[in-house]
Structure formats: C-alpha cells, structure tokens
N, CA, C, O and the ligand as a Tripos MOL2 file, in Angstrom:
@<TRIPOS>MOLECULE
protein
  245   243    62     0     0
PROTEIN
NO_CHARGES

@<TRIPOS>ATOM
      1 N         -13.2020   -1.1220   -8.8690 N.3       1 MET1
      2 CA        -11.7880   -1.5310   -8.9400 C.3       1 MET1
      3 C         -11.1520   -1.4690   -7.7450 C.2       1 MET1
      4 O         -11.1630   -0.3940   -7.1450 O.2       1 MET1
      5 N         -10.5280   -2.5320   -7.2190 N.am      2 ILE2
      6 CA        -10.0660   -2.4070   -5.9540 C.3       2 ILE2
      7 C          -8.3360   -2.3480   -6.0830 C.2       2 ILE2
      8 O          -7.6400   -3.0440   -6.8230 O.2       2 ILE2
      9 N          -7.8530   -1.2090   -5.0440 N.am      3 ARG3
     10 CA         -6.5660   -1.0110   -5.0250 C.3       3 ARG3
     11 C          -5.7800   -1.1270   -3.8290 C.2       3 ARG3
     12 O          -6.3830   -0.9290   -2.7740 O.2       3 ARG3
     13 N          -4.5380   -1.4110   -3.7760 N.am      4 VAL4
     14 CA         -3.6020   -1.7370   -2.6500 C.3       4 VAL4
     15 C          -2.9980   -0.2300   -2.5550 C.2       4 VAL4
     16 O          -2.5630    0.2850   -3.5850 O.2       4 VAL4
     17 N          -2.9700    0.4430   -1.3810 N.am      5 PHE5
     18 CA         -2.2790    1.7410   -1.1110 C.3       5 PHE5
     19 C          -1.2480    1.2390   -0.0760 C.2       5 PHE5
     20 O          -1.4800    0.4210    0.8140 O.2       5 PHE5
     21 N          -0.1680    1.8030   -0.3100 N.am      6 ILE6
     22 CA          0.9510    1.9210    0.8690 C.3       6 ILE6
     23 C           1.4360    3.4110    1.1370 C.2       6 ILE6
     24 O           1.7530    4.2580    0.3010 O.2       6 ILE6
     25 N           1.4090    3.5170    2.6230 N.am      7 CYS7
     26 CA          1.8340    4.9340    2.9270 C.3       7 CYS7
     27 C           3.2830    4.8430    2.8590 C.2       7 CYS7
     28 O           3.8630    3.8860    3.3730 O.2       7 CYS7
     29 N           3.9540    5.8420    2.2160 N.am      8 PRO8
     30 CA          5.4510    6.0160    1.9830 C.3       8 PRO8
     31 C           5.9680    6.4740    3.3290 C.2       8 PRO8
     32 O           7.1480    6.2350    3.5850 O.2       8 PRO8
     33 N           5.0900    7.2140    4.3720 N.am      9 LYS9
     34 CA          5.8450    7.5240    5.5270 C.3       9 LYS9
     35 C           5.7050    6.4250    6.4630 C.2       9 LYS9
     36 O           6.8400    6.1480    6.8510 O.2       9 LYS9
     37 N           4.8540    5.6760    7.0020 N.am     10 CYS10
     38 CA          4.8870    4.7110    7.9660 C.3      10 CYS10
     39 C           4.6540    3.1710    7.4760 C.2      10 CYS10
     40 O           4.7580    2.2360    8.2710 O.2      10 CYS10
     41 N           4.3500    2.9980    6.1880 N.am     11 GLY11
     42 CA          4.4290    1.6720    5.9010 C.3      11 GLY11
     43 C           3.0360    0.9280    5.7880 C.2      11 GLY11
     44 O           2.8550   -0.2100    5.3550 O.2      11 GLY11
     45 N           2.0250    1.8800    6.3040 N.am     12 LYS12
     46 CA          0.6330    1.1640    6.6480 C.3      12 LYS12
     47 C           0.1430    0.8540    5.0860 C.2      12 LYS12
     48 O           0.4260    1.5520    4.1130 O.2      12 LYS12
     49 N          -0.6230   -0.3060    5.0800 N.am     13 VAL13
     50 CA         -1.1620   -0.6610    3.8680 C.3      13 VAL13
     51 C          -2.7480   -0.6020    4.2500 C.2      13 VAL13
     52 O          -3.2700   -1.0010    5.2910 O.2      13 VAL13
     53 N          -3.4080    0.0440    3.0470 N.am     14 ARG14
     54 CA         -4.9610    0.0750    2.9510 C.3      14 ARG14
     55 C          -5.3840   -0.7010    1.6930 C.2      14 ARG14
     56 O          -4.6710   -0.6580    0.6910 O.2      14 ARG14
     57 N          -6.4090   -1.3360    1.7160 N.am     15 VAL15
     58 CA         -7.1460   -1.8340    0.4490 C.3      15 VAL15
     59 C          -8.2530   -1.0720    0.1480 C.2      15 VAL15
     60 O          -9.1780   -1.2440    0.9420 O.2      15 VAL15
     61 N          -8.4910   -0.1700   -0.8680 N.am     16 VAL16
     62 CA         -9.5870    1.0360   -1.2070 C.3      16 VAL16
     63 C          -9.9780    0.3780   -2.3730 C.2      16 VAL16
     64 O          -9.2450   -0.1840   -3.1880 O.2      16 VAL16
     65 N         -11.3870    0.5120   -2.3910 N.am     17 SER17
     66 CA        -12.1200    0.3580   -3.5190 C.3      17 SER17
     67 C         -12.7610    1.9300   -3.9320 C.2      17 SER17
     68 O         -12.8260    2.9120   -3.1930 O.2      17 SER17
     69 N         -13.1100    1.8340   -5.0600 N.am     18 LYS18
     70 CA        -13.8360    3.1790   -5.6760 C.3      18 LYS18
     71 C         -12.9580    4.3360   -5.6790 C.2      18 LYS18
     72 O         -13.0090    5.0580   -6.6740 O.2      18 LYS18
     73 N         -12.0650    4.6730   -4.6240 N.am     19 TYR19
     74 CA        -11.2840    5.9290   -4.7670 C.3      19 TYR19
     75 C          -9.8080    5.7320   -5.4120 C.2      19 TYR19
     76 O          -9.1350    4.7100   -5.2730 O.2      19 TYR19
     77 N          -9.4450    6.8100   -6.0960 N.am     20 LEU20
     78 CA         -8.0450    6.8020   -6.7920 C.3      20 LEU20
     79 C          -7.1210    7.3100   -5.9260 C.2      20 LEU20
     80 O          -5.9180    7.2420   -6.1770 O.2      20 LEU20
     81 N          -7.6990    7.9870   -4.5900 N.am     21 LYS21
     82 CA         -6.4570    8.5070   -3.6830 C.3      21 LYS21
     83 C          -7.0730    7.8810   -2.4960 C.2      21 LYS21
     84 O          -8.2170    7.4350   -2.4110 O.2      21 LYS21
     85 N          -6.0990    7.9130   -1.5380 N.am     22 ALA22
     86 CA         -6.4720    7.4770   -0.1340 C.3      22 ALA22
     87 C          -5.1790    8.0420    0.8040 C.2      22 ALA22
     88 O          -4.0110    7.9050    0.4400 O.2      22 ALA22
     89 N          -5.5580    8.6680    2.0110 N.am     23 SER23
     90 CA         -4.8450    8.9640    3.0470 C.3      23 SER23
     91 C          -4.6930    7.9750    3.9490 C.2      23 SER23
     92 O          -5.4860    7.0480    4.1170 O.2      23 SER23
     93 N          -3.4220    8.2080    4.6850 N.am     24 CYS24
     94 CA         -3.2250    7.0290    5.7940 C.3      24 CYS24
     95 C          -3.7740    7.3490    6.9690 C.2      24 CYS24
     96 O          -3.6580    8.4910    7.4110 O.2      24 CYS24
     97 N          -4.4160    6.4260    7.6020 N.am     25 TYR25
     98 CA         -5.1630    6.5980    8.8680 C.3      25 TYR25
     99 C          -4.1550    7.0700   10.1190 C.2      25 TYR25
    100 O          -4.4600    7.8240   11.0430 O.2      25 TYR25
    101 N          -2.8690    6.4150    9.8870 N.am     26 GLU26
    102 CA         -2.0320    6.6820   10.7600 C.3      26 GLU26
    103 C          -1.5550    7.9210   11.0850 C.2      26 GLU26
    104 O          -1.5540    8.3910   12.2230 O.2      26 GLU26
    105 N          -1.0470    8.5880    9.8470 N.am     27 CYS27
    106 CA         -0.3080    9.7490    9.6000 C.3      27 CYS27
    107 C          -0.7880   10.7800    8.9130 C.2      27 CYS27
    108 O          -0.2740   11.8980    8.8980 O.2      27 CYS27
    109 N          -1.8450   10.4270    8.2870 N.am     28 GLY28
    110 CA         -2.4920   11.4270    7.2820 C.3      28 GLY28
    111 C          -1.7540   11.5800    5.8840 C.2      28 GLY28
    112 O          -2.3530   12.1110    4.9490 O.2      28 GLY28
    113 N          -0.7180   11.2110    5.7700 N.am     29 ARG29
    114 CA         -0.0800   11.2580    4.5350 C.3      29 ARG29
    115 C          -0.9350   10.7120    3.1960 C.2      29 ARG29
    116 O          -1.6920    9.7450    3.2790 O.2      29 ARG29
    117 N          -0.7370   11.3870    2.0680 N.am     30 PRO30
    118 CA         -1.3320   10.6310    0.9200 C.3      30 PRO30
    119 C          -0.7210    9.1870    0.5860 C.2      30 PRO30
    120 O           0.5040    9.0890    0.6590 O.2      30 PRO30
    121 N          -1.3020    8.3090    0.3050 N.am     31 MET31
    122 CA         -0.7100    7.1270    0.2260 C.3      31 MET31
    123 C          -0.4540    6.8660   -1.5740 C.2      31 MET31
    124 O          -0.9700    7.4720   -2.5130 O.2      31 MET31
    125 N           0.3970    5.8930   -1.5800 N.am     32 VAL32
    126 CA          0.7670    5.6220   -3.0700 C.3      32 VAL32
    127 C           0.2310    4.1290   -3.5010 C.2      32 VAL32
    128 O           0.2760    3.1160   -2.8030 O.2      32 VAL32
    129 N          -0.2420    4.2490   -4.7130 N.am     33 VAL33
    130 CA         -0.8150    3.0940   -5.2610 C.3      33 VAL33
    131 C           0.2920    1.9340   -5.4910 C.2      33 VAL33
    132 O           1.2810    2.1060   -6.2030 O.2      33 VAL33
    133 N          -0.0010    0.7110   -4.7890 N.am     34 CYS34
    134 CA          0.7830   -0.2790   -5.0740 C.3      34 CYS34
    135 C           0.8120   -0.8720   -6.4060 C.2      34 CYS34
    136 O          -0.3100   -1.1860   -6.8050 O.2      34 CYS34
    137 N           1.7590   -1.1130   -7.1980 N.am     35 HIS35
    138 CA          1.6190   -1.8400   -8.7500 C.3      35 HIS35
    139 C           1.1530   -3.1200   -8.6970 C.2      35 HIS35
    140 O           0.7650   -3.6730   -9.7260 O.2      35 HIS35
    141 N           1.1350   -3.8160   -7.3420 N.am     36 THR36
    142 CA          0.6920   -5.2240   -7.5760 C.3      36 THR36
    143 C          -0.8110   -4.9800   -7.4050 C.2      36 THR36
    144 O          -1.3040   -4.2920   -6.5120 O.2      36 THR36
    145 N          -1.4910   -5.6400   -8.3870 N.am     37 PRO37
    146 CA         -3.0300   -5.6230   -8.3860 C.3      37 PRO37
    147 C          -3.3560   -6.2980   -7.0470 C.2      37 PRO37
    148 O          -2.5280   -6.9220   -6.3830 O.2      37 PRO37
    149 N          -4.7690   -6.0950   -6.6810 N.am     38 TYR38
    150 CA         -5.3360   -6.5700   -5.5080 C.3      38 TYR38
    151 C          -5.3320   -8.3280   -5.5180 C.2      38 TYR38
    152 O          -4.8480   -9.1020   -4.6920 O.2      38 TYR38
    153 N          -5.9860   -8.5690   -6.6440 N.am     39 VAL39
    154 CA         -5.9430   -9.7900   -6.8230 C.3      39 VAL39
    155 C          -4.6990  -10.7420   -6.7030 C.2      39 VAL39
    156 O          -4.7880  -11.8940   -6.2790 O.2      39 VAL39
    157 N          -3.6320  -10.2020   -7.0820 N.am     40 GLU40
    158 CA         -2.2980  -10.6990   -6.7480 C.3      40 GLU40
    159 C          -1.9490  -10.5250   -5.3710 C.2      40 GLU40
    160 O          -1.5290  -11.5180   -4.7770 O.2      40 GLU40
    161 N          -2.0540   -9.3820   -4.7260 N.am     41 TRP41
    162 CA         -1.8370   -9.1570   -3.6310 C.3      41 TRP41
    163 C          -2.4790  -10.1120   -2.3560 C.2      41 TRP41
    164 O          -1.8610  -10.4290   -1.3400 O.2      41 TRP41
    165 N          -3.6170  -10.4090   -2.6290 N.am     42 VAL42
    166 CA         -4.1840  -11.4490   -1.7100 C.3      42 VAL42
    167 C          -3.6550  -12.8810   -1.8660 C.2      42 VAL42
    168 O          -3.9160  -13.6960   -0.9810 O.2      42 VAL42
    169 N          -2.9830  -13.2130   -2.8570 N.am     43 GLU43
    170 CA         -2.3650  -14.3370   -3.0560 C.3      43 GLU43
    171 C          -0.8830  -14.6220   -2.3510 C.2      43 GLU43
    172 O          -0.3420  -15.7140   -2.1810 O.2      43 GLU43
    173 N          -0.5010  -13.5810   -2.0700 N.am     44 LEU44
    174 CA          0.7850  -13.2240   -1.3490 C.3      44 LEU44
    175 C           0.9750  -13.8210   -0.1100 C.2      44 LEU44
    176 O          -0.0420  -13.8100    0.5850 O.2      44 LEU44
    177 N           2.0910  -14.4110    0.4590 N.am     45 ASP45
    178 CA          2.2360  -14.5670    1.6830 C.3      45 ASP45
    179 C           2.9520  -13.3690    2.4510 C.2      45 ASP45
    180 O           3.5830  -12.5760    1.7520 O.2      45 ASP45
    181 N           2.9100  -13.1690    3.8160 N.am     46 GLU46
    182 CA          3.5040  -12.1990    4.5630 C.3      46 GLU46
    183 C           4.8310  -11.6830    4.0040 C.2      46 GLU46
    184 O           5.0330  -10.4900    3.7780 O.2      46 GLU46
    185 N           5.7720  -12.7120    3.7820 N.am     47 THR47
    186 CA          7.0310  -12.2440    3.3770 C.3      47 THR47
    187 C           7.0210  -11.4190    2.1750 C.2      47 THR47
    188 O           7.6680  -10.3770    2.0700 O.2      47 THR47
    189 N           6.1990  -11.9550    1.1860 N.am     48 GLU48
    190 CA          6.2510  -11.1980   -0.1000 C.3      48 GLU48
    191 C           5.5400   -9.7450    0.0220 C.2      48 GLU48
    192 O           5.8710   -8.8200   -0.7200 O.2      48 GLU48
    193 N           4.6330   -9.6300    0.9200 N.am     49 ARG49
    194 CA          4.0480   -8.5220    1.1890 C.3      49 ARG49
    195 C           5.0210   -7.5500    1.7940 C.2      49 ARG49
    196 O           5.0490   -6.4040    1.3450 O.2      49 ARG49
    197 N           5.8380   -7.9130    2.7930 N.am     50 GLU50
    198 CA          6.7700   -7.2530    3.4020 C.3      50 GLU50
    199 C           7.9020   -6.7020    2.5970 C.2      50 GLU50
    200 O           8.4700   -5.6670    2.9440 O.2      50 GLU50
    201 N           8.2700   -7.4310    1.4350 N.am     51 GLN51
    202 CA          9.2770   -7.0980    0.3930 C.3      51 GLN51
    203 C           8.4000   -5.8540   -0.5020 C.2      51 GLN51
    204 O           8.9880   -4.8280   -0.8460 O.2      51 GLN51
    205 N           7.1770   -6.0480   -0.7720 N.am     52 ILE52
    206 CA          6.5980   -4.9900   -1.6850 C.3      52 ILE52
    207 C           6.4490   -3.7190   -0.7880 C.2      52 ILE52
    208 O           6.8670   -2.6450   -1.2210 O.2      52 ILE52
    209 N           5.8720   -3.7990    0.4370 N.am     53 ARG53
    210 CA          5.8240   -2.7150    1.1460 C.3      53 ARG53
    211 C           7.2260   -2.0590    1.4810 C.2      53 ARG53
    212 O           7.3260   -0.8330    1.4560 O.2      53 ARG53
    213 N           8.2760   -2.8350    1.7850 N.am     54 ALA54
    214 CA          9.6960   -2.0450    2.0560 C.3      54 ALA54
    215 C           9.9810   -1.1830    0.8120 C.2      54 ALA54
    216 O          10.6310   -0.1400    0.8930 O.2      54 ALA54
    217 N           9.4390   -1.6850   -0.4170 N.am     55 ARG55
    218 CA          9.8470   -0.8990   -1.7980 C.3      55 ARG55
    219 C           9.2170    0.4930   -1.5950 C.2      55 ARG55
    220 O           9.9090    1.4870   -1.8160 O.2      55 ARG55
    221 N           7.9790    0.6130   -1.1990 N.am     56 TYR56
    222 CA          7.3050    1.8280   -1.2950 C.3      56 TYR56
    223 C           7.6300    2.6860   -0.1320 C.2      56 TYR56
    224 O           7.6480    3.9140   -0.2150 O.2      56 TYR56
    225 N           7.8680    2.0790    0.8700 N.am     57 TRP57
    226 CA          8.1670    2.6120    2.4270 C.3      57 TRP57
    227 C           9.3000    3.2630    2.4960 C.2      57 TRP57
    228 O           9.2430    4.3550    3.0600 O.2      57 TRP57
    229 N          10.4250    2.8790    2.0440 N.am     58 LYS58
    230 CA         11.8400    3.3300    1.9330 C.3      58 LYS58
    231 C          12.1250    4.8120    1.6720 C.2      58 LYS58
    232 O          13.0950    5.4010    2.1480 O.2      58 LYS58
    233 N          11.1530    5.3940    0.8370 N.am     59 SER59
    234 CA         11.3620    6.4500    0.0620 C.3      59 SER59
    235 C          11.3770    7.6960    1.0010 C.2      59 SER59
    236 O          11.9910    8.7220    0.7110 O.2      59 SER59
    237 N          10.6710    7.5370    2.1250 N.am     60 GLU60
    238 CA         10.4600    8.7340    3.0760 C.3      60 GLU60
    239 C          11.0770    8.5260    4.4010 C.2      60 GLU60
    240 O          10.8820    9.3160    5.3230 O.2      60 GLU60
    241 N          11.9200    7.3320    4.5260 N.am     61 LYS61
    242 CA         12.4740    6.9260    5.8510 C.3      61 LYS61
    243 C          13.5020    7.8020    6.3640 C.2      61 LYS61
    244 O          14.0310    7.5640    7.4490 O.2      61 LYS61
    245 ZN          1.2060    6.5500    7.1530 Zn       62 ZN62
@<TRIPOS>BOND
     1     1     2 1
     2     2     3 1
     3     3     4 2
     4     3     5 am
     5     5     6 1
     6     6     7 1
     7     7     8 2
     8     7     9 am
     9     9    10 1
    10    10    11 1
    11    11    12 2
    12    11    13 am
    13    13    14 1
    14    14    15 1
    15    15    16 2
    16    15    17 am
    17    17    18 1
    18    18    19 1
    19    19    20 2
    20    19    21 am
    21    21    22 1
    22    22    23 1
    23    23    24 2
    24    23    25 am
    25    25    26 1
    26    26    27 1
    27    27    28 2
    28    27    29 am
    29    29    30 1
    30    30    31 1
    31    31    32 2
    32    31    33 am
    33    33    34 1
    34    34    35 1
    35    35    36 2
    36    35    37 am
    37    37    38 1
    38    38    39 1
    39    39    40 2
    40    39    41 am
    41    41    42 1
    42    42    43 1
    43    43    44 2
    44    43    45 am
    45    45    46 1
    46    46    47 1
    47    47    48 2
    48    47    49 am
    49    49    50 1
    50    50    51 1
    51    51    52 2
    52    51    53 am
    53    53    54 1
    54    54    55 1
    55    55    56 2
    56    55    57 am
    57    57    58 1
    58    58    59 1
    59    59    60 2
    60    59    61 am
    61    61    62 1
    62    62    63 1
    63    63    64 2
    64    63    65 am
    65    65    66 1
    66    66    67 1
    67    67    68 2
    68    67    69 am
    69    69    70 1
    70    70    71 1
    71    71    72 2
    72    71    73 am
    73    73    74 1
    74    74    75 1
    75    75    76 2
    76    75    77 am
    77    77    78 1
    78    78    79 1
    79    79    80 2
    80    79    81 am
    81    81    82 1
    82    82    83 1
    83    83    84 2
    84    83    85 am
    85    85    86 1
    86    86    87 1
    87    87    88 2
    88    87    89 am
    89    89    90 1
    90    90    91 1
    91    91    92 2
    92    91    93 am
    93    93    94 1
    94    94    95 1
    95    95    96 2
    96    95    97 am
    97    97    98 1
    98    98    99 1
    99    99   100 2
   100    99   101 am
   101   101   102 1
   102   102   103 1
   103   103   104 2
   104   103   105 am
   105   105   106 1
   106   106   107 1
   107   107   108 2
   108   107   109 am
   109   109   110 1
   110   110   111 1
   111   111   112 2
   112   111   113 am
   113   113   114 1
   114   114   115 1
   115   115   116 2
   116   115   117 am
   117   117   118 1
   118   118   119 1
   119   119   120 2
   120   119   121 am
   121   121   122 1
   122   122   123 1
   123   123   124 2
   124   123   125 am
   125   125   126 1
   126   126   127 1
   127   127   128 2
   128   127   129 am
   129   129   130 1
   130   130   131 1
   131   131   132 2
   132   131   133 am
   133   133   134 1
   134   134   135 1
   135   135   136 2
   136   135   137 am
   137   137   138 1
   138   138   139 1
   139   139   140 2
   140   139   141 am
   141   141   142 1
   142   142   143 1
   143   143   144 2
   144   143   145 am
   145   145   146 1
   146   146   147 1
   147   147   148 2
   148   147   149 am
   149   149   150 1
   150   150   151 1
   151   151   152 2
   152   151   153 am
   153   153   154 1
   154   154   155 1
   155   155   156 2
   156   155   157 am
   157   157   158 1
   158   158   159 1
   159   159   160 2
   160   159   161 am
   161   161   162 1
   162   162   163 1
   163   163   164 2
   164   163   165 am
   165   165   166 1
   166   166   167 1
   167   167   168 2
   168   167   169 am
   169   169   170 1
   170   170   171 1
   171   171   172 2
   172   171   173 am
   173   173   174 1
   174   174   175 1
   175   175   176 2
   176   175   177 am
   177   177   178 1
   178   178   179 1
   179   179   180 2
   180   179   181 am
   181   181   182 1
   182   182   183 1
   183   183   184 2
   184   183   185 am
   185   185   186 1
   186   186   187 1
   187   187   188 2
   188   187   189 am
   189   189   190 1
   190   190   191 1
   191   191   192 2
   192   191   193 am
   193   193   194 1
   194   194   195 1
   195   195   196 2
   196   195   197 am
   197   197   198 1
   198   198   199 1
   199   199   200 2
   200   199   201 am
   201   201   202 1
   202   202   203 1
   203   203   204 2
   204   203   205 am
   205   205   206 1
   206   206   207 1
   207   207   208 2
   208   207   209 am
   209   209   210 1
   210   210   211 1
   211   211   212 2
   212   211   213 am
   213   213   214 1
   214   214   215 1
   215   215   216 2
   216   215   217 am
   217   217   218 1
   218   218   219 1
   219   219   220 2
   220   219   221 am
   221   221   222 1
   222   222   223 1
   223   223   224 2
   224   223   225 am
   225   225   226 1
   226   226   227 1
   227   227   228 2
   228   227   229 am
   229   229   230 1
   230   230   231 1
   231   231   232 2
   232   231   233 am
   233   233   234 1
   234   234   235 1
   235   235   236 2
   236   235   237 am
   237   237   238 1
   238   238   239 1
   239   239   240 2
   240   239   241 am
   241   241   242 1
   242   242   243 1
   243   243   244 2
@<TRIPOS>SUBSTRUCTURE
     1 MET1         2 RESIDUE 1 A MET
     2 ILE2         6 RESIDUE 1 A ILE
     3 ARG3        10 RESIDUE 1 A ARG
     4 VAL4        14 RESIDUE 1 A VAL
     5 PHE5        18 RESIDUE 1 A PHE
     6 ILE6        22 RESIDUE 1 A ILE
     7 CYS7        26 RESIDUE 1 A CYS
     8 PRO8        30 RESIDUE 1 A PRO
     9 LYS9        34 RESIDUE 1 A LYS
    10 CYS10       38 RESIDUE 1 A CYS
    11 GLY11       42 RESIDUE 1 A GLY
    12 LYS12       46 RESIDUE 1 A LYS
    13 VAL13       50 RESIDUE 1 A VAL
    14 ARG14       54 RESIDUE 1 A ARG
    15 VAL15       58 RESIDUE 1 A VAL
    16 VAL16       62 RESIDUE 1 A VAL
    17 SER17       66 RESIDUE 1 A SER
    18 LYS18       70 RESIDUE 1 A LYS
    19 TYR19       74 RESIDUE 1 A TYR
    20 LEU20       78 RESIDUE 1 A LEU
    21 LYS21       82 RESIDUE 1 A LYS
    22 ALA22       86 RESIDUE 1 A ALA
    23 SER23       90 RESIDUE 1 A SER
    24 CYS24       94 RESIDUE 1 A CYS
    25 TYR25       98 RESIDUE 1 A TYR
    26 GLU26      102 RESIDUE 1 A GLU
    27 CYS27      106 RESIDUE 1 A CYS
    28 GLY28      110 RESIDUE 1 A GLY
    29 ARG29      114 RESIDUE 1 A ARG
    30 PRO30      118 RESIDUE 1 A PRO
    31 MET31      122 RESIDUE 1 A MET
    32 VAL32      126 RESIDUE 1 A VAL
    33 VAL33      130 RESIDUE 1 A VAL
    34 CYS34      134 RESIDUE 1 A CYS
    35 HIS35      138 RESIDUE 1 A HIS
    36 THR36      142 RESIDUE 1 A THR
    37 PRO37      146 RESIDUE 1 A PRO
    38 TYR38      150 RESIDUE 1 A TYR
    39 VAL39      154 RESIDUE 1 A VAL
    40 GLU40      158 RESIDUE 1 A GLU
    41 TRP41      162 RESIDUE 1 A TRP
    42 VAL42      166 RESIDUE 1 A VAL
    43 GLU43      170 RESIDUE 1 A GLU
    44 LEU44      174 RESIDUE 1 A LEU
    45 ASP45      178 RESIDUE 1 A ASP
    46 GLU46      182 RESIDUE 1 A GLU
    47 THR47      186 RESIDUE 1 A THR
    48 GLU48      190 RESIDUE 1 A GLU
    49 ARG49      194 RESIDUE 1 A ARG
    50 GLU50      198 RESIDUE 1 A GLU
    51 GLN51      202 RESIDUE 1 A GLN
    52 ILE52      206 RESIDUE 1 A ILE
    53 ARG53      210 RESIDUE 1 A ARG
    54 ALA54      214 RESIDUE 1 A ALA
    55 ARG55      218 RESIDUE 1 A ARG
    56 TYR56      222 RESIDUE 1 A TYR
    57 TRP57      226 RESIDUE 1 A TRP
    58 LYS58      230 RESIDUE 1 A LYS
    59 SER59      234 RESIDUE 1 A SER
    60 GLU60      238 RESIDUE 1 A GLU
    61 LYS61      242 RESIDUE 1 A LYS
    62 ZN62       245 GROUP 0 **** ****
C-alpha cells in the first residue's frame, strides 16, 4: 500500500510504499500520514494538494 506522508514541521510531502512510518528528508521529523489515499492524491491538482498540506502543516508552525 502506498501512503502519502506530510511533514508537520516544514510541509514536505513524501509518497512512501511499504513503510508505516517516514521521516522528513528536510528536517528529520516524523511525518504524519495524510488521510487522503494515494490514489486520490494523484488525481488532485496543485491547489487541492496545497489545501491538504496546509491542514497538516499548520500544527507546528
Ligand atoms: Zn520536514
């Protein structure tokens, strides 16, 4: 299963398969799993992705 992870610290997005956890390449923070499934994520346009990112990102800004 492929998951979309978002860094709550810097907002970086990673798409990860196999692993249940991921660390951010930029800041090393544990990333959170995005509740949008990967199959839906790839269908979104940039604006929609930004809105989802912002939801996870704001927590530690
Ligand atoms: Zn980060």
